[in-house]
N, CA, C and O of each residue as an XYZ file, in Angstrom:
232
protein
N      -4.772     12.666     -2.117
C      -6.253     13.078     -2.679
C      -7.132     13.745     -1.679
O      -7.107     13.677     -0.450
N      -8.069     14.535     -2.640
C      -8.723     15.239     -1.815
C     -10.004     14.890     -1.372
O     -10.891     14.490     -2.126
N     -10.112     15.028     -0.209
C     -11.513     14.686      0.521
C     -11.628     15.357      1.828
O     -10.743     15.711      2.608
N     -13.134     15.471      1.910
C     -13.586     16.380      3.209
C     -14.882     15.736      3.377
O     -15.429     14.874      2.689
N     -15.327     16.445      4.631
C     -16.803     16.285      5.141
C     -17.909     15.929      4.263
O     -18.371     16.612      3.349
N     -18.287     14.736      4.669
C     -19.480     14.233      3.590
C     -18.800     13.831      1.973
O     -19.557     14.036      1.024
N     -17.718     13.398      1.739
C     -17.327     12.972      0.782
C     -17.396     11.516      0.598
O     -17.101     10.950      1.650
N     -17.666     10.743     -0.310
C     -18.012      9.418     -0.667
C     -16.611      8.907     -0.917
O     -15.946      9.616     -1.673
N     -16.004      7.785     -0.423
C     -14.766      7.510     -0.876
C     -14.951      5.725     -0.917
O     -15.803      5.064     -0.324
N     -14.074      5.335     -1.640
C     -13.827      3.721     -1.925
C     -12.762      3.253     -1.284
O     -11.685      3.821     -1.468
N     -12.845      2.154     -0.428
C     -11.585      1.304      0.054
C     -11.108      0.558     -0.253
O     -11.931     -0.041     -0.945
N      -9.927     -0.147     -0.271
C      -9.153     -0.960     -0.624
C      -9.763     -2.447     -0.426
O      -9.541     -3.314     -1.271
N     -10.429     -2.668      0.563
C     -10.882     -3.658      1.209
C     -12.604     -3.940      1.111
O     -13.336     -2.997      1.414
N     -13.024     -4.830      0.821
C     -14.579     -4.507      0.985
C     -15.034     -4.613      2.739
O     -14.410     -5.231      3.602
N     -16.111     -3.929      2.895
C     -16.772     -4.256      4.308
C     -17.632     -5.501      4.180
O     -18.247     -5.746      3.143
N     -17.673     -6.483      5.527
C     -18.335     -7.809      5.268
C     -19.896     -7.771      4.842
O     -20.589     -8.774      4.673
N     -20.378     -6.251      4.681
C     -21.885     -6.399      4.111
C     -21.264     -6.539      2.769
O     -22.192     -6.959      2.077
N     -20.321     -6.435      2.088
C     -20.047     -6.441      0.700
C     -19.872     -5.184     -0.195
O     -19.790     -5.216     -1.423
N     -19.821     -3.962      0.661
C     -20.003     -2.757      0.292
C     -18.431     -2.080      0.460
O     -17.850     -2.479      1.469
N     -17.760     -1.228     -0.291
C     -16.600     -0.672     -0.231
C     -16.930      0.733     -0.287
O     -15.910      1.422     -0.296
N     -18.020      1.405     -0.329
C     -18.275      3.046     -0.329
C     -18.736      3.327      1.077
O     -19.597      2.783      1.769
N     -17.800      4.474      1.331
C     -18.078      5.122      2.757
C     -18.380      6.758      2.716
O     -18.070      7.559      1.834
N     -18.885      6.922      3.607
C     -18.891      8.326      3.741
C     -18.777      9.054      5.013
O     -19.385      8.825      6.058
N     -17.708     10.174      4.709
C     -16.720     10.771      6.077
C     -17.544     11.502      6.718
O     -17.807     12.588      6.202
N     -18.072     11.217      7.761
C     -19.029     11.891      8.897
C     -18.242     12.917      9.734
O     -18.746     14.037      9.821
N     -16.953     12.661     10.426
C     -16.355     13.527     11.239
C     -14.989     13.354     10.741
O     -14.550     12.274     10.347
N     -14.141     14.771     10.780
C     -12.644     14.612     10.483
C     -11.955     15.115     11.736
O     -12.635     15.447     12.707
N     -10.794     15.175     11.751
C      -9.946     15.749     13.018
C      -8.738     14.780     13.025
O      -8.261     14.615     11.903
N      -8.189     14.165     13.933
C      -6.833     13.541     14.037
C      -7.326     12.105     13.958
O      -6.645     11.193     13.487
N      -8.638     11.950     14.482
C      -9.168     10.871     13.844
C     -10.267     11.018     12.878
O     -11.032     11.979     12.967
N     -10.417      9.980     11.811
C     -11.762     10.271     11.080
C     -12.884      9.040     10.973
O     -12.594      7.851     10.845
N     -13.976      9.490     11.039
C     -15.052      8.656     11.185
C     -15.701      8.636     10.272
O     -16.186      9.710      9.914
N     -16.000      7.385      9.477
C     -16.694      6.896      8.172
C     -18.174      6.078      8.589
O     -18.405      5.636      9.714
N     -18.780      6.021      7.824
C     -20.012      5.386      7.935
C     -20.483      4.631      6.513
O     -20.713      5.303      5.507
N     -20.602      3.207      6.525
C     -20.695      2.180      5.298
C     -22.061      2.960      4.693
O     -22.771      3.454      5.569
N     -22.493      3.123      3.374
C     -23.256      3.426      2.863
C     -24.423      2.449      2.587
O     -25.535      2.818      2.206
N     -24.125      1.394      2.776
C     -25.142      0.263      2.612
C     -25.690     -0.293      3.846
O     -26.900     -0.522      3.841
N     -24.973     -0.571      4.982
C     -25.550     -0.793      6.141
C     -25.462      0.197      7.363
O     -25.939     -0.205      8.425
N     -25.078      1.054      7.332
C     -24.811      2.555      8.131
C     -23.979      2.258      9.427
O     -24.221      2.818     10.496
N     -23.072      1.419      9.268
C     -22.092      1.006     10.235
C     -21.204      2.029     10.222
O     -20.748      2.478      9.170
N     -20.856      2.526     11.528
C     -19.865      3.617     11.582
C     -18.592      3.242     12.320
O     -18.655      2.654     13.400
N     -17.428      3.575     11.750
C     -16.212      2.785     12.468
C     -15.027      4.282     12.456
O     -15.078      5.312     11.782
N     -14.112      3.864     13.417
C     -13.322      5.443     13.369
C     -12.041      5.065     13.160
O     -11.621      4.126     13.837
N     -11.228      5.653     12.271
C      -9.636      5.351     12.230
C      -8.836      6.474     12.429
O      -9.222      7.624     12.220
N      -7.774      6.175     12.812
C      -6.714      7.278     12.472
C      -6.286      7.819     11.297
O      -6.218      7.066     10.326
N      -5.960      9.053     11.170
C      -5.864      9.628      9.804
C      -4.831      8.891      9.151
O      -4.778      9.008      7.926
N      -3.695      7.886      9.931
C      -3.048      7.399      9.146
C      -3.220      5.896      8.797
O      -2.494      5.288      8.010
N      -4.211      5.400      9.441
C      -4.709      4.393      8.867
C      -6.077      4.347      7.672
O      -6.318      3.452      6.861
N      -6.739      5.479      7.878
C      -7.257      5.955      6.845
C      -6.877      6.066      5.738
O      -7.421      5.488      4.797
N      -5.752      6.919      5.611
C      -5.044      7.165      4.225
C      -4.274      5.726      3.601
O      -3.959      5.645      2.413
N      -4.073      4.824      4.409
C      -3.733      3.415      4.200
C      -4.528      2.966      2.970
O      -4.138      2.702      1.833
N      -6.055      2.950      3.648
C      -7.066      2.005      3.337
C      -7.953      2.881      2.183
O      -8.997      2.400      1.744
N      -7.575      3.891      1.835
C      -8.354      4.876      0.988
C      -7.792      4.348     -0.564
O      -6.625      4.156     -0.906
N      -8.825      4.216     -1.221
C      -8.239      3.562     -2.831
C      -8.759      5.058     -3.583
O      -7.855      5.754     -4.045
N      -9.933      5.471     -3.689
C     -10.211      6.771     -4.526
C     -11.551      7.480     -3.916
O     -12.412      6.912     -3.245
N     -11.526      8.831     -4.301
C     -12.788      9.483     -3.772
C     -13.717      9.462     -5.047
O     -13.382      9.849     -6.166
N     -14.886      8.966     -4.703
C     -15.927      9.139     -5.594
C     -16.762     10.476     -5.866
O     -17.211     10.928     -6.919
N     -16.823     11.010     -4.395
C     -17.550     12.258     -4.677
C     -17.541     13.175     -3.822
O     -18.143     14.227     -4.038
């Protein structure tokens, strides 16, 4: 899948707030994503990120 900085993505599992859309705010060996509903930020390794990625929205 093609994604980059500031892309909106959907994950396979929902966040505890009930949202499954995230914005990519940092890319490198690790990827930092921010929940679009509650603004919680998490950091994942690229390998874990690719496992959890469902689709690229925008």
